[in-house]
GUSE-621586 format. One line per field, with one value per residue: residue number from 1; residue in three letters; x, y, z of N, C-alpha, C, O in turn. Coordinates in Angstrom, 1 decimal. Layout:
BEGIN
n	[NUM,...]
res	[ALA,...]
n.px	[X,...]
n.py	[Y,...]
n.pz	[Z,...]
ca.px	[X,...]
ca.py	[Y,...]
ca.pz	[Z,...]
c.px	[X,...]
c.py	[Y,...]
c.pz	[Z,...]
o.px	[X,...]
o.py	[Y,...]
o.pz	[Z,...]
This chain:
BEGIN
n	[1,2,3,4,5,6,7,8,9,10,11,12,13,14,15,16,17,18,19,20,21,22,23,24,25,26,27,28,29,30,31,32,33,34,35,36,37,38,39,40,41,42,43,44,45,46,47,48,49,50,51,52,53,54,55,56,57,58,59,60,61,62,63,64,65,66,67,68,69,70,71,72,73,74,75,76,77,78,79,80,81,82,83,84,85,86,87,88,89,90,91,92,93,94,95,96,97,98,99,100,101,102,103,104,105,106,107,108,109,110,111,112,113,114,115,116,117,118,119,120,121,122,123,124,125,126,127,128,129,130,131,132,133,134,135,136,137,138,139,140,141,142,143,144,145,146,147,148,149,150,151,152,153,154,155,156,157,158,159,160,161,162,163,164,165,166,167,168,169,170,171,172,173,174,175,176,177,178,179,180,181,182,183,184,185,186,187,188,189,190,191,192,193,194,195,196,197,198,199,200,201,202,203,204,205,206,207,208,209,210,211,212,213,214,215,216,217,218,219,220,221,222,223]
res	[MET,LYS,TYR,LYS,GLY,ARG,ILE,ALA,THR,ILE,SER,LEU,THR,MET,THR,VAL,HIS,THR,ALA,TYR,ILE,LEU,TYR,TYR,PHE,GLN,ARG,ASP,GLY,THR,VAL,ASP,TRP,ALA,ASP,TRP,LEU,GLY,TYR,PRO,LEU,PHE,ILE,THR,VAL,SER,TYR,TRP,ALA,GLY,LYS,GLN,TYR,ASP,ARG,ALA,VAL,TYR,TYR,SER,GLU,LYS,ASP,SER,MET,THR,ASN,LEU,TYR,ASN,ARG,ARG,PHE,VAL,ILE,ASN,ALA,PHE,ASP,LYS,ILE,THR,SER,LEU,ALA,SER,ARG,THR,ASN,SER,HIS,ILE,PHE,ALA,LEU,VAL,ILE,ASP,CYS,ASP,ASN,PHE,LYS,GLU,ILE,ASN,ASP,ARG,TYR,ASN,HIS,HIS,VAL,GLY,ASP,LYS,VAL,LEU,SER,GLU,ILE,SER,HIS,ILE,LEU,LEU,THR,ASN,THR,ARG,LYS,VAL,ASP,ILE,VAL,ALA,ARG,TRP,GLY,GLY,ASP,GLU,PHE,LEU,VAL,LEU,GLY,GLN,TYR,LYS,ASP,ARG,ALA,GLY,ILE,ASP,ALA,ILE,ILE,THR,ARG,ILE,THR,LYS,GLN,ILE,SER,LEU,LEU,SER,ASP,GLU,LEU,GLY,PHE,HIS,VAL,SER,LEU,SER,ILE,GLY,SER,ALA,ILE,TYR,SER,ALA,THR,GLN,HIS,HIS,ASP,LEU,SER,SER,LEU,VAL,LYS,THR,ALA,ASP,GLU,ASN,MET,TYR,LYS,SER,LYS,MET,ASP,LYS,LYS,GLN,ALA,ALA,LEU,HIS,LYS,SER,ASP,SER,ASN]
n.px	[-42.6,-42.3,-42.1,-41.7,-39.9,-39.9,-42.6,-42.8,-40.9,-41.9,-44.5,-43.8,-42.4,-44.5,-46.3,-44.8,-44.1,-46.6,-47.6,-45.9,-46.6,-49.3,-48.9,-47.6,-49.6,-51.7,-50.5,-49.7,-51.7,-51.5,-49.7,-46.5,-45.6,-43.4,-43.3,-45.2,-44.1,-42.2,-43.2,-43.1,-40.3,-39.4,-40.7,-39.5,-36.9,-37.3,-38.4,-36.2,-34.5,-36.0,-36.0,-33.3,-33.2,-35.0,-33.6,-31.3,-32.5,-33.6,-31.3,-30.0,-31.5,-31.7,-30.3,-27.8,-27.3,-29.2,-31.5,-33.1,-34.3,-31.9,-29.8,-29.9,-32.3,-34.1,-33.5,-34.4,-37.1,-38.2,-39.4,-41.8,-43.0,-43.3,-45.0,-47.3,-47.9,-48.5,-50.9,-52.6,-52.5,-50.7,-48.2,-44.7,-42.4,-39.2,-37.3,-34.2,-32.2,-30.0,-27.7,-26.7,-23.4,-22.4,-19.9,-18.6,-20.1,-19.4,-16.6,-16.5,-18.1,-17.7,-17.9,-19.8,-21.9,-22.4,-23.5,-25.8,-27.2,-27.7,-29.4,-31.5,-32.5,-33.3,-35.4,-37.1,-37.7,-39.0,-41.3,-42.6,-43.4,-45.4,-46.6,-46.5,-44.6,-41.1,-38.4,-35.0,-31.5,-29.3,-26.6,-23.8,-24.4,-26.7,-30.0,-32.9,-36.2,-38.9,-41.8,-45.3,-47.6,-50.7,-50.7,-48.6,-48.8,-49.1,-46.5,-45.0,-46.0,-44.9,-42.2,-42.4,-43.2,-41.0,-38.9,-39.8,-39.7,-37.0,-36.0,-36.9,-35.4,-32.8,-33.1,-33.4,-30.9,-29.1,-27.4,-27.0,-28.8,-29.5,-31.2,-30.7,-32.9,-33.9,-36.2,-37.8,-40.1,-42.0,-44.4,-47.2,-47.2,-44.7,-41.4,-40.1,-37.3,-35.0,-32.4,-32.2,-34.3,-33.5,-31.1,-32.0,-33.4,-31.2,-29.6,-31.3,-31.3,-28.6,-28.6,-30.4,-28.8,-26.6,-27.9,-28.7,-26.1,-25.2,-27.1,-26.4,-23.9,-24.4,-25.9,-23.9,-22.1,-23.7,-23.8]
n.py	[58.3,55.9,56.4,59.1,61.0,60.3,60.7,63.5,64.6,63.8,64.9,67.7,67.9,67.2,69.4,71.7,71.1,70.9,73.5,74.9,73.9,74.8,77.5,78.0,77.1,78.9,81.1,80.6,79.0,76.4,73.3,72.0,68.7,67.6,68.6,67.2,64.7,65.2,64.6,61.7,61.5,63.4,62.5,60.0,60.8,62.4,60.5,58.8,60.6,61.2,58.6,58.3,60.1,59.0,56.7,57.7,59.0,56.7,55.1,56.9,56.7,54.1,51.1,49.4,46.6,45.3,46.4,47.9,50.9,53.7,55.3,58.1,58.5,57.9,60.0,62.2,61.6,61.6,63.9,64.0,61.8,62.4,64.6,63.4,61.6,63.4,64.5,62.2,61.4,59.4,57.0,57.3,55.0,53.2,50.6,49.2,46.9,44.3,41.9,39.1,38.1,38.5,38.9,36.5,34.7,35.7,35.2,32.4,31.2,32.7,35.8,35.8,34.2,35.7,38.0,36.9,36.2,38.8,39.7,38.0,38.6,41.2,40.7,39.4,41.4,43.2,41.8,41.4,43.6,46.6,48.1,50.9,51.3,52.3,50.6,50.2,49.8,50.5,50.5,48.5,45.5,46.3,47.3,49.3,49.9,52.1,53.8,54.3,53.8,53.0,51.7,49.9,47.1,46.6,47.1,45.2,42.9,43.0,42.6,40.0,38.5,38.9,37.7,35.0,34.3,34.6,32.5,30.4,30.9,30.2,27.4,26.9,27.8,26.2,26.9,28.8,31.8,34.9,37.7,40.8,43.0,46.3,48.7,51.9,54.4,57.2,59.4,61.2,63.7,64.3,65.8,65.3,63.8,62.4,61.4,61.0,59.2,57.0,56.5,55.8,53.4,51.9,51.7,50.0,47.8,47.0,46.3,44.1,42.4,42.0,40.8,38.4,37.2,37.0,35.2,33.0,32.5,31.8,29.5,27.9,27.7,26.3,23.9]
n.pz	[52.0,49.5,46.7,46.5,45.4,42.6,42.0,42.5,40.6,38.1,38.2,38.3,35.8,34.0,34.5,33.8,31.1,30.0,30.4,28.8,26.2,26.1,26.1,23.6,22.0,22.4,21.5,18.8,17.8,17.1,17.7,17.5,16.4,17.5,20.0,21.3,21.4,23.2,25.7,26.5,26.5,28.4,30.6,31.0,31.6,33.9,35.6,36.0,37.3,39.6,40.7,41.4,43.5,45.3,45.9,47.2,49.4,50.7,51.3,53.0,55.3,56.0,57.4,55.8,56.0,57.6,56.8,58.5,60.0,60.5,62.9,62.3,61.1,63.2,65.1,63.6,63.3,65.9,67.0,65.7,66.7,69.4,69.2,68.2,70.3,72.3,71.3,71.3,73.9,74.7,75.9,75.4,74.4,74.7,73.6,74.2,72.7,73.0,71.6,73.2,74.0,71.4,70.2,70.7,69.2,66.6,66.7,67.0,65.0,62.6,60.7,58.8,59.7,62.0,60.8,59.7,62.0,63.0,61.0,61.2,63.7,63.3,61.5,63.2,65.1,63.5,62.7,65.0,66.2,65.9,62.8,63.1,64.9,65.3,64.2,64.7,63.8,66.1,66.5,65.9,67.5,68.6,69.0,68.5,69.5,69.0,70.0,70.7,73.3,75.0,77.5,79.9,79.5,76.8,75.9,77.3,76.1,73.6,74.2,75.2,73.0,71.3,72.7,72.8,70.1,69.6,71.1,69.5,67.3,68.1,68.3,65.6,64.4,65.8,67.8,70.8,71.1,72.5,73.9,75.6,77.0,77.5,78.9,78.6,79.6,78.8,80.0,78.4,79.4,80.3,79.9,76.7,75.7,73.5,73.9,76.8,77.2,75.7,77.1,79.6,79.0,78.0,80.3,81.8,80.1,80.4,83.1,83.0,81.5,83.3,85.4,84.3,83.9,86.5,87.5,85.9,86.9,89.6,89.2,88.0,90.2,92.0,90.9]
ca.px	[-43.3,-41.3,-41.9,-41.9,-39.0,-40.4,-43.9,-42.5,-40.2,-42.8,-45.5,-43.2,-42.2,-45.8,-46.8,-44.0,-44.2,-48.0,-47.7,-45.1,-47.5,-50.5,-48.4,-47.4,-50.9,-52.4,-49.8,-49.6,-52.9,-51.1,-48.5,-45.6,-45.7,-42.2,-43.6,-46.0,-43.1,-41.4,-43.8,-42.5,-38.9,-39.2,-41.2,-38.5,-35.8,-37.7,-38.6,-34.8,-33.9,-36.7,-35.6,-32.0,-33.5,-35.6,-32.6,-30.5,-33.2,-33.7,-30.0,-29.7,-32.4,-31.7,-29.0,-27.7,-27.2,-30.4,-32.7,-33.8,-33.9,-30.7,-29.8,-30.2,-33.8,-34.8,-33.4,-35.3,-38.5,-38.6,-40.3,-43.2,-43.6,-43.7,-46.2,-48.5,-48.2,-49.2,-52.3,-53.4,-52.3,-50.1,-46.9,-43.6,-41.5,-38.1,-36.6,-32.9,-32.0,-28.6,-27.5,-25.8,-22.3,-22.3,-18.5,-18.3,-20.7,-18.5,-15.3,-16.6,-18.8,-17.3,-18.7,-21.0,-22.9,-22.8,-24.4,-27.1,-27.9,-28.3,-30.5,-32.7,-33.0,-34.0,-36.7,-38.0,-38.1,-40.0,-42.5,-43.2,-43.8,-46.5,-46.1,-46.3,-43.4,-39.9,-37.3,-33.7,-30.2,-28.8,-25.2,-23.2,-25.4,-27.7,-31.2,-33.9,-37.6,-39.4,-43.2,-46.2,-48.7,-51.6,-50.4,-47.4,-49.1,-48.8,-45.0,-44.6,-46.4,-43.9,-41.0,-42.7,-43.2,-39.6,-38.2,-40.2,-39.2,-35.5,-35.8,-37.1,-34.2,-31.7,-33.3,-33.2,-29.5,-28.3,-26.6,-27.8,-28.9,-30.4,-31.2,-31.0,-33.8,-34.2,-37.2,-38.0,-41.4,-42.3,-45.8,-47.4,-47.0,-43.3,-40.5,-39.6,-35.9,-34.6,-31.2,-32.5,-35.2,-32.6,-30.1,-32.7,-33.6,-29.9,-29.2,-32.1,-30.8,-27.4,-29.0,-30.9,-27.6,-25.8,-28.7,-28.5,-24.8,-25.2,-27.9,-25.6,-22.8,-25.0,-26.3,-22.7,-21.6,-24.5,-23.5]
ca.py	[57.7,55.2,57.0,60.5,61.7,60.0,61.4,64.9,65.0,63.6,65.9,68.9,67.8,67.3,70.7,72.6,70.9,71.3,75.0,75.2,73.6,75.7,78.9,78.1,76.9,80.1,82.1,80.2,78.3,75.0,72.8,71.1,67.3,67.3,69.0,66.1,63.7,65.5,64.0,60.4,61.7,64.1,61.6,59.0,61.4,62.8,59.2,58.4,61.5,60.9,57.3,58.5,60.9,58.1,55.8,58.5,59.1,55.4,54.7,57.8,56.4,52.7,50.4,48.6,45.2,44.8,47.0,48.6,52.4,53.9,56.3,59.4,58.5,57.9,61.3,63.1,61.2,61.7,65.0,63.6,60.8,63.1,65.4,62.5,61.1,64.4,64.6,61.1,61.1,58.1,56.9,57.1,54.0,52.8,49.3,49.0,45.5,43.9,40.5,38.6,37.4,38.5,38.7,35.1,34.1,36.0,34.5,31.0,30.8,33.6,37.0,35.6,33.7,36.8,38.9,36.2,36.4,40.2,39.8,37.2,39.4,42.3,40.2,39.1,42.7,43.9,41.0,41.2,45.0,47.1,48.9,52.3,51.4,52.4,49.6,50.7,49.3,51.6,50.4,47.2,44.4,46.9,47.7,50.2,50.0,53.3,54.0,54.8,52.8,53.5,51.1,49.1,45.8,46.5,47.0,43.9,41.9,43.1,41.9,38.6,38.0,38.9,36.7,33.7,34.1,34.4,31.1,29.5,31.1,29.3,26.0,26.8,27.9,25.2,27.4,29.7,33.2,35.5,39.2,41.6,44.1,47.3,49.5,53.1,54.9,58.6,59.8,62.3,65.0,64.5,66.4,64.3,63.9,61.1,60.9,60.5,58.1,55.8,56.3,55.0,52.0,51.3,51.3,48.9,46.7,46.5,45.7,42.8,41.6,41.7,39.9,37.1,36.7,36.6,34.0,31.9,32.2,31.1,28.2,27.2,27.4,25.3,22.6]
ca.pz	[50.8,48.7,45.4,46.6,44.4,41.3,41.8,42.4,39.4,37.0,38.3,37.9,34.4,33.3,34.7,33.1,29.7,29.6,30.4,27.6,25.1,26.1,25.8,22.2,21.3,22.5,20.6,17.4,17.3,16.8,18.5,16.7,16.8,18.3,21.4,21.9,21.6,24.4,26.9,26.9,26.8,29.7,31.7,31.3,32.3,35.3,36.4,36.4,38.3,40.8,41.3,42.1,44.7,46.2,46.4,48.1,50.7,51.3,51.9,54.1,56.4,56.3,57.6,54.5,56.2,58.2,56.2,59.5,60.0,61.2,64.0,61.8,60.9,64.5,65.6,62.8,63.5,67.3,67.3,65.2,67.6,70.7,68.9,68.1,71.6,73.1,70.8,71.6,75.3,74.8,76.4,74.5,75.0,73.9,73.9,73.7,72.6,72.7,71.4,74.2,73.6,70.0,69.8,70.8,68.0,65.5,66.8,66.9,63.8,61.6,60.6,57.9,60.6,62.8,60.0,59.6,63.3,63.1,60.0,61.7,64.9,62.7,61.0,64.4,65.6,62.5,62.6,66.3,66.6,65.0,61.7,63.5,65.7,64.6,64.6,64.1,64.2,66.9,66.3,66.2,67.7,69.5,68.3,69.2,69.1,69.5,69.6,71.7,73.8,76.1,78.8,80.0,79.1,75.4,75.7,77.8,75.1,72.5,74.7,75.3,71.6,70.7,73.5,72.4,68.7,69.7,71.5,68.3,66.4,68.7,67.8,64.1,64.1,66.4,68.9,71.7,70.9,73.5,73.9,76.8,76.6,78.6,78.4,79.3,79.2,79.2,79.8,77.4,80.0,80.6,78.8,75.9,75.2,73.0,74.5,78.1,77.0,75.3,78.2,80.7,78.4,77.9,81.6,82.1,79.3,81.0,84.3,82.6,81.1,84.5,86.2,83.7,84.1,87.9,87.6,85.3,87.9,90.7,88.7,87.9,91.5,92.7,90.3]
c.px	[-42.2,-41.0,-42.0,-41.1,-39.5,-41.8,-43.7,-41.9,-41.1,-43.9,-45.0,-43.0,-43.5,-46.4,-46.1,-44.2,-45.6,-48.2,-47.0,-46.0,-48.7,-50.1,-48.3,-48.7,-51.7,-51.8,-49.9,-50.9,-52.7,-49.9,-47.8,-45.6,-44.5,-42.4,-44.4,-45.1,-42.2,-41.9,-43.1,-41.0,-38.7,-39.7,-40.2,-37.3,-36.1,-37.9,-37.2,-34.3,-34.6,-36.3,-34.2,-32.2,-34.0,-34.6,-31.7,-31.2,-33.3,-32.4,-29.5,-30.4,-32.3,-30.3,-28.9,-27.7,-28.5,-31.7,-33.6,-33.5,-32.6,-30.9,-30.3,-31.7,-34.5,-34.7,-34.3,-36.8,-39.0,-39.6,-41.7,-43.8,-44.1,-44.9,-47.4,-48.9,-48.9,-50.6,-53.1,-53.2,-51.8,-48.8,-45.9,-42.7,-40.3,-37.6,-35.2,-32.6,-30.6,-28.5,-26.4,-24.7,-22.1,-20.9,-18.1,-18.9,-19.9,-17.2,-15.4,-17.1,-18.4,-18.3,-19.9,-22.2,-23.4,-23.8,-25.8,-27.9,-28.5,-29.4,-31.7,-33.3,-33.8,-35.3,-37.6,-38.5,-39.2,-41.3,-43.3,-43.5,-44.9,-45.8,-45.8,-45.1,-42.1,-38.9,-36.1,-32.5,-29.5,-27.2,-24.7,-24.3,-26.5,-28.8,-32.1,-35.3,-38.2,-40.9,-44.0,-47.2,-49.5,-51.2,-49.1,-47.6,-48.8,-47.3,-44.5,-44.9,-45.4,-42.7,-41.2,-42.6,-41.8,-38.8,-38.5,-39.7,-37.7,-35.2,-35.9,-35.9,-33.0,-31.9,-33.0,-31.7,-28.6,-27.3,-27.4,-27.7,-29.9,-30.2,-31.3,-31.8,-34.1,-35.2,-37.2,-39.3,-41.5,-43.8,-46.0,-47.1,-45.6,-42.6,-39.9,-38.3,-35.4,-33.4,-31.4,-33.4,-34.3,-31.6,-30.8,-32.9,-32.3,-29.4,-30.0,-31.7,-29.5,-27.7,-29.5,-29.8,-26.8,-26.6,-28.6,-27.2,-24.7,-26.0,-27.2,-24.5,-23.3,-25.4,-25.0,-22.1,-22.4,-24.3,-22.1]
c.py	[57.2,55.9,58.5,61.3,61.5,60.8,62.9,65.3,64.8,64.6,67.3,69.0,68.0,68.7,71.7,72.4,71.2,72.8,75.5,75.0,74.5,77.1,79.0,77.9,78.2,81.2,81.8,79.5,76.8,74.6,71.8,69.7,66.9,67.6,67.9,65.0,63.9,64.9,62.7,60.6,62.3,63.3,60.6,59.6,61.8,61.6,58.8,59.3,61.3,59.6,57.5,59.2,59.9,57.1,56.5,58.6,57.8,55.0,55.7,57.5,55.0,52.1,49.4,47.1,44.6,45.3,47.7,50.1,52.5,55.0,57.7,59.5,58.7,59.4,62.3,62.8,61.4,62.8,64.7,62.7,61.5,63.9,64.5,61.9,62.1,64.6,63.5,60.6,59.7,58.2,56.7,56.0,53.7,51.5,49.3,47.5,45.1,42.4,40.1,37.9,37.4,38.3,37.3,34.3,34.4,35.3,33.0,30.5,31.6,34.7,36.8,35.1,34.8,37.7,38.2,36.3,37.8,40.3,39.1,38.0,40.5,41.9,39.9,40.4,43.3,43.1,40.9,42.6,45.5,48.0,50.4,52.4,51.6,51.4,50.0,49.9,50.5,51.6,49.1,46.1,45.0,47.5,48.6,50.1,51.2,53.4,54.5,53.8,53.5,53.0,50.2,47.6,45.6,46.3,45.7,42.8,41.9,42.3,40.4,37.9,37.9,37.8,35.3,33.4,33.9,33.0,30.1,29.7,30.3,27.9,25.9,26.9,26.8,25.7,28.5,31.2,33.8,37.0,39.7,42.8,45.0,48.3,50.8,53.7,56.4,58.8,61.0,63.6,65.3,65.2,65.3,64.6,62.6,60.5,60.3,59.3,56.8,55.5,55.4,53.5,51.3,50.8,50.1,47.6,46.1,45.8,44.3,41.9,41.1,40.7,38.5,36.4,36.3,35.3,32.8,31.5,31.4,29.7,27.3,26.8,26.3,23.9,22.1]
c.pz	[49.9,47.4,45.4,45.6,43.0,41.0,41.7,41.1,38.2,37.0,37.8,36.4,33.6,33.4,33.8,31.6,29.2,29.5,29.1,26.3,25.0,25.7,24.3,21.4,21.3,21.6,19.2,16.8,17.0,17.7,17.6,17.3,17.7,19.8,22.1,22.2,22.8,25.7,27.4,27.3,28.1,30.8,32.1,32.0,33.7,36.2,36.9,37.5,39.6,41.5,42.0,43.4,45.7,46.8,47.4,49.4,51.4,52.0,53.0,55.4,56.9,56.6,56.5,54.8,56.7,57.6,57.2,59.3,60.8,62.2,63.5,61.6,62.2,65.1,64.9,63.1,64.9,67.6,66.8,66.1,68.9,70.4,68.8,69.5,72.5,72.7,71.2,73.1,75.5,75.5,75.3,75.1,74.1,74.5,73.4,73.8,72.2,72.6,72.3,73.6,72.1,69.5,69.8,69.6,66.7,65.5,66.6,65.6,62.5,61.4,59.7,58.8,61.5,62.1,59.9,60.9,63.4,62.2,60.5,62.9,64.3,62.2,62.1,65.0,64.8,62.6,63.9,67.0,65.6,63.9,62.1,64.4,64.8,65.1,63.9,64.6,64.8,66.8,66.7,66.3,68.6,68.6,69.2,68.6,69.8,69.1,70.8,72.1,74.9,77.5,78.7,79.4,77.6,75.1,76.2,76.8,74.0,73.0,74.8,74.0,71.1,71.4,73.0,71.0,68.7,70.2,70.4,67.4,66.8,68.2,66.3,63.7,64.7,67.4,69.6,71.3,71.9,73.4,75.3,76.3,77.8,78.0,79.2,78.7,79.7,79.0,78.9,78.1,80.4,79.5,78.0,75.3,74.8,73.7,75.9,78.1,76.7,76.4,79.3,80.2,78.3,79.3,82.1,81.4,80.0,82.3,84.0,82.2,82.3,85.3,85.6,83.9,85.6,88.1,87.0,86.3,89.1,90.4,88.6,89.2,92.2,92.1,90.7]
o.px	[-41.2,-39.9,-42.4,-41.7,-39.6,-42.0,-44.3,-42.3,-41.1,-44.3,-45.7,-43.3,-43.5,-46.9,-46.7,-44.4,-45.8,-48.8,-47.4,-46.1,-49.0,-50.8,-48.8,-48.9,-52.3,-52.5,-50.1,-51.1,-53.6,-49.2,-48.4,-45.7,-44.7,-41.9,-44.2,-45.2,-41.6,-41.1,-42.6,-40.4,-37.8,-39.1,-39.9,-36.8,-35.3,-37.7,-37.0,-33.7,-34.0,-36.2,-34.0,-31.5,-33.6,-34.6,-31.3,-30.5,-33.1,-32.4,-28.6,-30.0,-32.8,-29.3,-29.8,-28.2,-29.0,-32.7,-34.7,-32.5,-32.2,-32.0,-31.1,-32.3,-35.5,-35.7,-34.9,-37.6,-40.3,-40.5,-42.7,-45.0,-45.2,-45.8,-48.5,-50.1,-49.8,-51.5,-54.3,-53.8,-52.2,-48.2,-46.2,-42.3,-40.4,-37.6,-35.1,-32.7,-30.1,-29.0,-25.3,-24.9,-21.7,-20.7,-17.4,-18.3,-19.6,-16.8,-14.5,-16.7,-18.8,-19.4,-20.9,-23.3,-24.6,-24.7,-26.8,-29.1,-29.6,-30.4,-32.8,-34.5,-34.8,-36.3,-38.8,-39.7,-40.2,-42.4,-44.4,-43.7,-45.2,-44.7,-45.0,-44.7,-42.1,-38.6,-36.0,-32.6,-29.2,-26.6,-25.0,-25.1,-27.1,-28.5,-32.0,-35.4,-38.1,-41.2,-43.5,-47.7,-49.0,-51.4,-48.7,-46.7,-48.3,-46.9,-43.6,-44.2,-45.2,-42.1,-40.3,-42.0,-41.4,-38.1,-37.6,-39.2,-37.1,-34.2,-35.2,-35.6,-32.3,-30.9,-32.5,-31.2,-27.6,-26.5,-28.4,-26.6,-31.0,-29.2,-32.0,-31.4,-34.5,-35.2,-36.7,-39.6,-41.2,-44.4,-45.0,-46.9,-45.3,-43.0,-39.3,-38.1,-35.3,-33.4,-30.9,-33.2,-34.5,-31.3,-30.1,-32.7,-32.2,-28.8,-29.5,-31.8,-29.4,-27.0,-29.2,-29.8,-26.4,-26.0,-28.6,-27.1,-24.0,-25.5,-27.2,-24.2,-22.7,-25.2,-25.0,-21.6,-21.8,-24.5,-21.7]
o.py	[57.9,55.9,59.1,62.2,62.5,61.3,63.6,66.3,65.7,65.2,68.0,70.0,68.7,69.2,72.5,73.4,71.7,73.3,76.5,75.9,75.0,77.8,80.0,78.4,78.5,82.0,82.7,79.3,76.1,75.5,70.9,69.5,66.1,67.0,67.6,64.3,63.0,64.7,62.6,60.0,61.9,63.4,60.3,59.0,61.6,61.7,58.4,58.8,61.4,59.6,56.9,58.9,59.9,56.8,55.8,58.5,57.7,54.6,55.3,57.9,54.7,52.6,48.6,46.3,43.6,44.7,48.1,50.5,51.7,55.6,58.4,60.5,59.4,59.9,63.1,63.7,61.4,62.6,65.1,62.7,61.2,64.1,64.9,61.8,61.8,64.8,63.6,59.6,59.0,59.3,56.0,56.2,53.9,51.2,49.4,46.9,45.6,41.7,40.5,37.0,36.3,37.7,36.8,33.4,33.5,34.7,32.4,29.5,31.1,34.7,37.5,35.5,35.0,38.2,38.9,36.5,37.9,41.0,39.6,38.0,40.9,42.6,40.2,40.5,43.8,43.8,40.4,42.7,44.8,48.4,51.0,53.5,51.1,51.4,50.1,49.3,51.5,52.7,48.5,45.9,44.2,48.1,48.6,50.1,51.4,53.2,55.1,53.0,54.4,53.6,49.9,47.0,44.5,45.6,45.1,41.8,40.8,41.5,39.7,36.8,36.8,37.1,34.4,32.3,33.2,32.4,29.2,28.7,29.7,27.3,24.9,26.2,26.6,24.9,29.1,31.7,33.3,37.5,39.1,43.5,44.6,48.6,50.9,53.6,56.7,58.3,61.7,64.6,66.4,65.2,64.4,65.5,61.6,59.4,59.3,58.4,55.8,54.3,54.5,52.6,50.1,49.8,49.2,46.5,44.9,44.8,43.3,40.7,39.9,39.7,37.5,35.2,35.2,34.5,31.7,30.3,30.4,28.7,26.1,25.7,25.5,22.9,21.0]
o.pz	[49.5,47.0,44.3,44.9,42.2,39.9,40.8,40.5,37.3,36.0,37.1,35.7,32.6,32.4,33.1,30.8,28.1,28.5,28.5,25.5,23.9,25.0,23.7,20.3,20.3,21.0,18.4,15.6,16.5,18.2,17.0,18.5,18.6,20.6,23.3,23.2,23.3,26.6,28.5,28.2,28.9,31.9,33.2,33.0,34.6,37.4,38.1,38.4,40.7,42.7,43.1,44.4,46.9,48.0,48.4,50.5,52.6,53.2,53.8,56.5,57.9,56.0,56.2,53.9,56.2,57.8,56.9,58.6,61.6,62.4,64.2,62.0,62.3,65.6,65.6,63.0,65.1,68.3,67.4,66.4,69.4,71.3,69.4,69.7,73.2,73.5,71.5,73.5,76.4,75.7,74.3,76.3,72.8,75.7,72.1,74.9,71.2,73.4,72.3,72.7,71.5,68.4,68.9,69.0,65.9,64.5,66.0,65.1,61.4,61.9,59.9,58.6,61.8,62.7,59.9,60.8,63.8,62.5,60.4,63.0,64.8,62.4,62.0,65.4,65.3,62.5,64.0,68.2,64.6,64.0,61.4,64.6,63.7,66.3,62.6,65.7,64.1,66.9,67.8,65.4,69.3,67.5,70.4,67.4,71.0,67.9,71.7,71.2,75.5,78.5,77.6,78.9,77.2,74.2,75.5,76.7,73.5,72.2,74.4,73.8,70.5,70.7,72.9,70.8,67.9,69.7,70.3,66.7,66.0,67.8,65.9,62.8,64.2,67.9,69.1,71.1,72.1,72.9,76.1,75.4,78.9,76.8,80.3,77.5,80.8,78.1,78.6,77.3,80.8,78.3,78.6,74.5,75.6,74.1,76.3,78.9,77.3,76.6,79.8,81.0,78.6,79.4,82.8,81.9,80.1,82.6,84.8,82.6,82.4,85.9,86.4,84.1,85.9,88.9,87.6,86.4,89.5,91.2,88.9,89.4,92.9,92.8,90.3]
């Protein structure tokens, strides 16, 4: 919850200060006006304290450049995903997504353009997955999508949408951008382990990347 810290600190402040006023009212039969003025003061202070807590939580879970979740958040959230998948008899899936030749983009166009590419990819991933899916920057130019689906067709649809939007991004930027995507799926009855799920998806991503390189080499040789 975005405002969890602020809600908690204000609620606590209101509860404590109200209990304080009620105690003195029952004891003395009256409440000093200064005690009433304490409400806006304490609410202001508690709002500020709660806001600092919310900011700390936000930046501990988010990647500062892409605004996606980070690795720490994914690790902490995985148990909730597996629990929900078991209850709904859904499949857990992971997509490991790597930007092809990202170092060449950085070297040729500079790091500012490289950062823009990563930000645009992040936006595409967020807008072409569901709100219930977790989209994270896994590290460097590698991303992770984690969620649950009833069937493989839904996962393939996500990959298709992402690939189509990346093609449009290339047209917009004026240079080629492509992704290698590897997927892995666990059924609800399998033992759910994040590291092995991501490892399988990562291996499939690498295979996809190698297949594309081989295809490019064959095309070059034929020409």
